[in-house]
N, C-alpha and C positions, 0 to 999 in steps of 0.2 A: 643767286648764291653769292656770299661774300668772297672777295678775292684778297689774297695776301699781297699787301702793297709794300711792306717793309719788314725786315728782320734785323734786329740789332742785339749785340751782346750786352748783358747787364753789366753795370759798372762794378758792383760789389761781388758778383759771382760770375766769373767768366765761363762757367759750365751751364749757364742758363741764358735763354734767348727771349727777347720781347718780340711778340708777333703783333703786327698791325694789320687790321682788316679794313679795307676801304678807307685808308688814311687815318684811322683812329686805333690807338692801343686797345687790344682786346684781351690778351692773356700772355703768360710766359710759360716756357717749356724747358725741360731738361735737354741737354745735348743729345742724349740717347733717343728720346722721343722725337726730337727734330729729325734725326736721321732715319728712324724707323718709319715715320709717316711721310718721309721725303717732302718736308715742308719747304717750299721754294717760293720766291717772289713770283707772283702771277698765277699761282695755283688757286683754283676755286675750291671752297670747302663747304660741304653740306652741313646742315645742323646736326645730323646724326654723326657724321665724321668728327665734327667739333666736340660733341659730347664724349665720344670715344677717346679722342686725343686728350681731353682734360682729365678723364678718368685714369688713363694710363700715366699721365703726369703725376696725379695724386699718388698712385701706386709707387711710382719712382721716388717721390719725395719721402714716402714711408720707408722704402728700402734704404735710401741715403741716411735717414735718421737712425735706423737700426745699425747700419754699418758704422756710423760715427760712434754710437753707444758701445758697440763691440770692440772698437779700436783701443779702448783703454785696458780691458782685460776680458778674459773669457766669461761669458754669461750663460745662465740657463735659459731655456726656452721661456719659462715662466717670467724671469726677470725682463726679458725683451718684450713679451706681451704686456706686462705691467707698465713698462716704460712707454710703450707706444700708446697704451690706453691713457696714461697720464698726459701725453702730448696730444691726445685726441685724434690719433691716426687709426686706432682700432676700436670700433664700438663693441664688437662682440667676437669672441673666440672661445 
């Protein structure tokens, strides 16, 4: 199983972290996902757990996009769904 060897903060977005497995960059995650899965240096990650982490991070990205879209003014549910579809975060609803 791959082991986390390094975790670093992204330069342009301090709420996201780069995860290195076995010395090579593998993926980045949101701060909330990092805390929820207790991703720490030295932790071993199974392929199933890795898939689950990446899925949760994708969900978190979609939530952040929706929150950003809502920050300008109130939106209807349809407007949010249409916006997320346009951004390719929702394929079907």
